[in-house]
C-alpha positions as CSV (number, residue, x, y, z in Angstrom):
1,M,34.2,-25.2,-3.6
2,S,31.0,-23.3,-3.2
3,T,32.9,-20.2,-2.0
4,D,35.0,-20.2,-5.2
5,Q,31.8,-20.5,-7.4
6,I,30.1,-17.7,-5.5
7,E,33.1,-15.4,-6.0
8,H,33.1,-16.2,-9.7
9,I,29.4,-15.5,-10.1
10,V,29.7,-12.2,-8.1
11,A,32.6,-11.0,-10.2
12,S,31.2,-12.0,-13.6
13,E,27.7,-10.7,-12.9
14,N,28.7,-7.5,-11.1
15,Y,26.7,-8.2,-7.9
16,A,26.6,-5.5,-5.2
17,L,28.7,-7.0,-2.5
18,Y,26.2,-6.3,0.3
19,V,23.7,-8.7,-1.5
20,V,25.9,-11.7,-1.3
21,E,27.2,-10.9,2.1
22,R,23.7,-10.8,3.5
23,Y,22.8,-14.1,1.7
24,L,25.8,-15.8,3.2
25,S,24.9,-14.6,6.7
26,L,21.3,-15.7,6.3
27,F,21.4,-18.9,4.3
28,G,25.0,-20.1,4.3
29,P,27.3,-20.8,1.3
30,E,25.4,-23.7,-0.3
31,R,22.0,-22.1,-0.4
32,T,23.5,-18.8,-1.4
33,L,25.1,-20.6,-4.4
34,D,21.8,-22.1,-5.3
35,I,20.1,-18.7,-5.3
36,L,22.9,-17.1,-7.4
37,K,22.8,-19.9,-9.9
38,A,19.0,-19.7,-10.3
39,F,19.3,-16.0,-10.8
40,Q,21.6,-16.5,-13.8
41,R,18.6,-17.2,-16.0
42,A,15.2,-15.6,-16.4
43,P,12.2,-17.5,-15.1
44,V,10.2,-19.6,-17.5
45,T,7.1,-17.7,-18.7
46,S,3.9,-18.7,-17.0
47,I,0.2,-18.0,-17.5
48,N,-2.9,-18.0,-15.3
49,V,-6.0,-19.2,-17.0
50,N,-9.1,-17.0,-16.7
51,T,-11.7,-19.6,-15.9
52,C,-14.5,-17.0,-16.1
53,N,-13.9,-17.0,-19.8
54,V,-12.6,-20.4,-20.7
55,D,-12.4,-24.0,-19.3
56,V,-8.8,-25.0,-18.4
57,K,-8.9,-28.1,-20.6
58,D,-10.1,-26.0,-23.6
59,L,-7.3,-23.4,-23.1
60,I,-4.7,-26.2,-22.9
61,A,-5.9,-27.6,-26.2
62,R,-5.9,-24.3,-27.9
63,M,-2.3,-23.5,-26.7
64,E,-1.0,-26.9,-27.6
65,A,-2.3,-26.4,-31.1
66,K,-0.1,-23.3,-31.2
67,R,2.9,-25.5,-30.3
68,F,3.1,-24.6,-26.6
69,H,3.6,-27.2,-24.0
70,L,1.9,-26.4,-20.7
71,E,3.3,-27.6,-17.4
72,P,1.0,-27.2,-14.3
73,V,2.0,-24.8,-11.5
74,P,1.6,-27.1,-8.4
75,W,0.4,-24.3,-6.1
76,C,-2.2,-22.8,-8.4
77,N,-4.7,-25.0,-10.3
78,T,-5.2,-22.4,-13.0
79,G,-1.4,-21.7,-13.5
80,F,0.9,-23.2,-16.1
81,W,4.4,-22.7,-17.3
82,L,4.7,-22.3,-21.0
83,H,7.4,-24.4,-22.7
84,D,8.5,-24.4,-26.4
85,A,7.0,-27.6,-27.7
86,R,10.1,-28.3,-29.8
87,D,12.3,-28.4,-26.7
88,F,9.8,-30.6,-24.9
89,E,9.7,-33.0,-27.9
90,K,13.4,-33.2,-28.1
91,R,13.7,-34.1,-24.4
92,H,11.0,-36.7,-24.7
93,D,11.8,-38.0,-28.2
94,L,8.3,-37.3,-29.5
95,G,9.4,-36.3,-33.0
96,S,9.3,-32.9,-34.6
97,L,6.6,-30.3,-34.7
98,A,6.6,-27.1,-36.8
99,E,8.2,-24.1,-35.2
100,Y,5.9,-21.5,-33.7
101,S,6.8,-17.8,-33.7
102,I,3.9,-16.2,-31.9
103,A,4.6,-14.7,-28.5
104,P,2.4,-15.6,-25.5
105,G,1.3,-12.0,-25.3
106,A,0.2,-11.8,-28.9
107,T,-2.1,-14.9,-29.2
108,H,-5.8,-14.5,-29.9
109,E,-6.4,-16.3,-26.6
110,Y,-4.4,-13.6,-24.7
111,L,-6.1,-10.8,-26.5
112,L,-9.5,-12.3,-25.7
113,G,-8.7,-12.4,-22.0
114,L,-8.5,-16.2,-21.7
115,Y,-5.3,-16.0,-19.7
116,S,-2.9,-13.5,-18.2
117,I,0.9,-13.7,-18.3
118,Q,1.9,-13.9,-14.7
119,N,5.0,-15.2,-12.9
120,A,4.1,-18.4,-11.0
121,S,5.3,-17.0,-7.7
122,S,2.9,-14.0,-8.0
123,M,0.0,-16.4,-8.3
124,L,0.6,-17.5,-4.7
125,P,-0.7,-14.4,-2.7
126,P,-4.2,-14.6,-4.2
127,V,-4.2,-18.4,-3.7
128,L,-3.4,-17.9,0.0
129,L,-6.0,-15.1,0.4
130,D,-8.6,-17.3,-1.2
131,P,-11.2,-14.7,-2.1
132,Q,-14.7,-16.2,-2.5
133,P,-17.7,-15.2,-4.6
134,G,-19.8,-12.5,-2.8
135,E,-17.0,-11.2,-0.5
136,Q,-15.7,-7.7,-0.3
137,V,-12.0,-7.7,-1.2
138,L,-9.4,-5.0,-1.3
139,D,-6.1,-5.0,-3.3
140,M,-4.0,-2.2,-1.9
141,A,-1.4,-2.1,-4.7
142,A,-3.3,-3.3,-7.7
143,A,-1.3,-2.4,-10.8
144,P,-0.4,-3.8,-13.2
145,G,-3.2,-6.1,-12.4
146,S,-2.3,-9.8,-12.7
147,K,-3.2,-10.6,-9.0
148,F,-6.2,-8.3,-9.2
149,V,-7.5,-10.2,-12.3
150,Q,-6.7,-13.5,-10.6
151,M,-8.8,-12.6,-7.6
152,G,-11.7,-11.4,-9.8
153,Q,-11.8,-14.8,-11.5
154,M,-11.6,-16.6,-8.1
155,M,-14.6,-14.6,-7.0
156,R,-16.4,-15.5,-10.3
157,N,-17.1,-11.8,-10.7
158,K,-19.4,-11.8,-7.7
159,G,-19.0,-9.5,-4.7
160,I,-16.9,-6.4,-4.7
161,L,-13.2,-6.2,-5.7
162,V,-11.6,-2.8,-5.0
163,G,-8.2,-2.1,-6.5
164,V,-6.1,0.9,-5.3
165,E,-3.0,2.1,-7.1
166,R,-1.0,5.1,-6.0
167,T,0.8,5.9,-9.3
168,L,-1.4,7.5,-12.0
169,D,0.8,6.3,-14.8
170,R,0.1,2.6,-13.8
171,I,-3.7,2.9,-13.9
172,P,-4.0,2.5,-17.7
173,A,-2.3,-0.9,-17.6
174,L,-4.5,-2.0,-14.7
175,K,-7.6,-0.9,-16.5
176,A,-6.5,-2.6,-19.7
177,N,-6.0,-5.9,-17.9
178,V,-9.4,-5.6,-16.2
179,Q,-11.2,-4.9,-19.4
180,R,-9.3,-7.6,-21.4
181,C,-10.2,-10.2,-18.8
182,G,-13.7,-9.1,-18.1
183,V,-13.4,-8.5,-14.4
184,T,-16.9,-6.9,-13.9
185,N,-17.1,-6.8,-10.1
186,S,-14.1,-4.4,-9.9
187,V,-13.7,-0.8,-8.8
188,I,-10.4,1.0,-9.4
189,A,-9.1,4.1,-7.4
190,C,-6.0,6.1,-7.7
191,N,-4.8,6.8,-4.2
192,D,-2.1,6.2,-1.7
193,S,-3.4,3.2,0.3
194,R,-1.9,4.6,3.5
195,E,-4.4,7.4,3.3
196,L,-7.6,5.4,2.8
197,G,-10.4,6.6,5.1
198,E,-13.1,5.2,7.3
199,Q,-15.3,4.4,4.2
200,F,-12.8,1.7,3.2
201,K,-13.2,-0.3,6.5
202,G,-14.9,-3.7,6.8
203,F,-13.4,-5.7,3.9
204,D,-13.6,-9.5,4.3
205,K,-10.1,-9.9,2.9
206,V,-7.2,-7.6,2.0
207,L,-4.2,-8.2,-0.3
208,L,-1.1,-6.1,0.3
209,D,1.4,-7.1,-2.3
210,A,3.6,-4.3,-1.1
211,P,6.0,-2.1,-3.1
212,C,9.5,-3.4,-2.4
213,T,13.1,-3.5,-3.6
214,G,12.3,-6.4,-5.9
215,E,15.3,-8.4,-4.7
216,G,13.6,-11.6,-5.8
217,L,13.4,-10.4,-9.4
218,M,17.1,-10.6,-10.2
219,G,16.7,-13.4,-12.7
220,S,14.2,-11.5,-14.8
221,D,15.8,-8.1,-14.2
222,P,19.6,-8.4,-13.8
223,S,20.0,-4.6,-13.1
224,R,18.7,-5.3,-9.6
225,K,21.9,-7.2,-8.8
226,N,23.6,-3.9,-8.3
227,S,21.1,-1.1,-8.4
228,R,19.8,-1.2,-4.9
229,S,21.4,-0.5,-1.5
230,V,20.8,-1.3,2.2
231,G,19.3,2.1,2.5
232,D,16.7,1.3,-0.1
233,I,15.7,-1.8,2.0
234,E,15.2,0.4,5.0
235,T,13.2,3.0,3.1
236,M,10.9,0.4,1.7
237,M,10.6,-1.3,5.1
238,N,9.2,1.8,6.7
239,I,6.6,2.3,3.9
240,Q,5.6,-1.4,4.1
241,I,5.0,-1.1,7.9
242,Q,2.7,1.8,7.3
243,L,0.8,0.0,4.6
244,L,0.4,-3.2,6.6
245,E,-0.8,-1.2,9.6
246,K,-3.5,0.3,7.3
247,A,-4.4,-3.1,5.9
248,V,-5.0,-4.5,9.4
249,S,-7.3,-1.5,10.2
250,L,-9.3,-2.0,7.0
251,V,-10.1,-5.7,7.3
252,R,-13.1,-6.7,9.4
253,P,-12.8,-8.7,12.6
254,G,-12.3,-12.3,11.7
255,G,-11.0,-11.3,8.3
256,R,-7.7,-12.0,6.7
257,V,-4.8,-10.0,5.2
258,V,-2.2,-11.5,2.9
259,Y,1.1,-9.6,3.0
260,S,3.5,-10.3,0.2
261,T,6.6,-9.0,-1.5
262,C,8.9,-10.0,-4.3
263,S,11.9,-9.5,-2.0
264,L,14.1,-12.0,-0.1
265,A,15.2,-9.3,2.5
266,P,13.9,-10.2,6.0
267,E,13.6,-6.5,6.7
268,E,10.9,-6.2,4.1
269,D,9.3,-9.6,5.0
270,E,9.3,-11.1,8.5
271,H,10.4,-7.9,10.2
272,V,7.5,-5.9,8.7
273,V,4.9,-8.5,9.9
274,N,6.7,-8.8,13.3
275,E,6.3,-5.0,13.8
276,I,2.6,-5.3,13.3
277,L,2.4,-8.4,15.6
278,K,4.1,-6.5,18.4
279,K,1.4,-3.9,18.3
280,H,-1.5,-6.2,17.6
281,K,-0.7,-9.3,19.7
282,R,-4.0,-11.1,19.0
283,I,-3.4,-11.2,15.2
284,K,-2.2,-14.6,14.1
285,V,0.0,-15.7,11.3
286,V,-1.9,-18.6,9.8
287,E,-0.3,-21.7,8.5
288,P,-1.1,-22.2,4.7
289,P,-2.6,-25.5,3.5
290,E,0.0,-28.2,3.5
291,A,-0.6,-28.9,-0.2
292,I,0.7,-25.4,-0.9
293,A,3.3,-25.0,1.9
294,R,5.2,-28.2,1.0
295,H,6.5,-26.5,-2.2
296,F,8.3,-23.8,-0.3
297,E,10.2,-22.9,2.8
298,H,9.0,-21.6,6.2
299,G,9.3,-18.0,7.2
300,L,12.3,-17.0,9.3
301,V,12.0,-16.7,13.1
302,K,15.4,-15.1,13.4
303,A,17.5,-13.0,11.0
304,F,20.7,-11.0,11.7
305,Q,20.4,-11.8,15.4
306,V,16.9,-10.4,15.6
307,K,14.2,-12.8,16.8
308,F,10.7,-12.7,15.4
309,R,7.5,-14.1,16.8
310,E,7.3,-17.9,16.6
311,D,4.3,-18.1,14.3
312,L,6.2,-16.3,11.5
313,K,7.4,-19.8,10.7
314,N,3.9,-20.1,9.1
315,A,4.9,-17.5,6.5
316,V,6.1,-18.8,3.1
317,R,9.4,-18.1,1.3
318,V,9.8,-18.8,-2.4
319,F,13.3,-19.2,-3.7
320,P,14.1,-19.5,-7.4
321,Y,15.8,-22.8,-6.9
322,H,12.6,-24.4,-5.6
323,H,11.7,-25.5,-9.2
324,P,13.6,-25.9,-12.5
325,T,11.4,-23.1,-13.9
326,R,13.2,-20.6,-11.6
327,P,10.2,-18.8,-10.1
328,E,10.8,-15.3,-8.8
329,G,11.8,-14.9,-5.2
330,F,8.8,-14.2,-3.0
331,F,7.5,-13.9,0.5
332,A,3.9,-14.2,1.7
333,A,2.1,-14.4,5.1
334,I,-1.5,-14.9,6.0
335,L,-2.6,-12.6,8.9
336,E,-5.9,-13.4,10.7
337,K,-7.6,-10.6,12.6
338,P,-9.4,-11.8,15.8
339,G,-13.2,-12.1,15.6
340,S,-14.0,-9.4,18.0
341,Q,-12.6,-6.0,18.6
342,G,-10.9,-5.7,21.9
343,G,-7.6,-4.9,23.6
344,D,-4.8,-4.7,21.1
345,A,-6.6,-6.4,18.2
């Protein structure tokens, strides 16, 4: 039955055949069908409250007055899915409310920097990195800035937050988000993170939300169902390995790196981390807090007959079927550098 449904979805939505063949090999027919069904609709819009500028309860009250219903994101205490209050009322028989027509990106609250529009999955990497006030933190691929701003708010604008972005055309959006949200402890640089020099070493924590094929975004961007190839995966994988190698070199001994992508491809996820672990055997993949990990699936320790190091099971995989709101597909792993330089660290 699931095979017939898969064939129907593939034909009707013009999937590249390699995508589905790989999913079937990795996940089997039932989970493949779950993924494809979830990708048939865009994710529910979600926001991240900027607690440097507003209390969460106050923001909820202001948004509900605008006829939004906010549903908490369970892995991020400042994250909420936005629902049309009319639909919510209909489901819960609460009576009728006046229609609202204002978009989440056009409210006074948004323009005042009280929240950012951010997919719930993308809130996960900063939560896993857990930057603290007073720390020195690097974001190696900072634009357009939702994770960068999120980390600034987690740091309470104390310490140093450095954002590096390779593409000059993406810098204005990053600056606009930083200014709108009032991230005052930030420094922005336009550079290829692979080329960062000695002066960038010694960060307490590093976020590498790496450029990728975006395979996990097929719900919000249907063009990705047929616009990529296996060759694209390999190209991105090689860039990601170089970036993660640089990230490991820039974090201080005892510091942490979070590596993440919005791809479901193991070559861009577990394989990239595994390549670094083979070279730096003392680096550990740290298990995330159970309160977060329980919402997702473990990382793979084997894919396409290739075995990965056992602690890659501590990585996190986000699939769009994990929640009715259809969060984007994501991967994240916490890497901990040993506390002293020695050997292959």
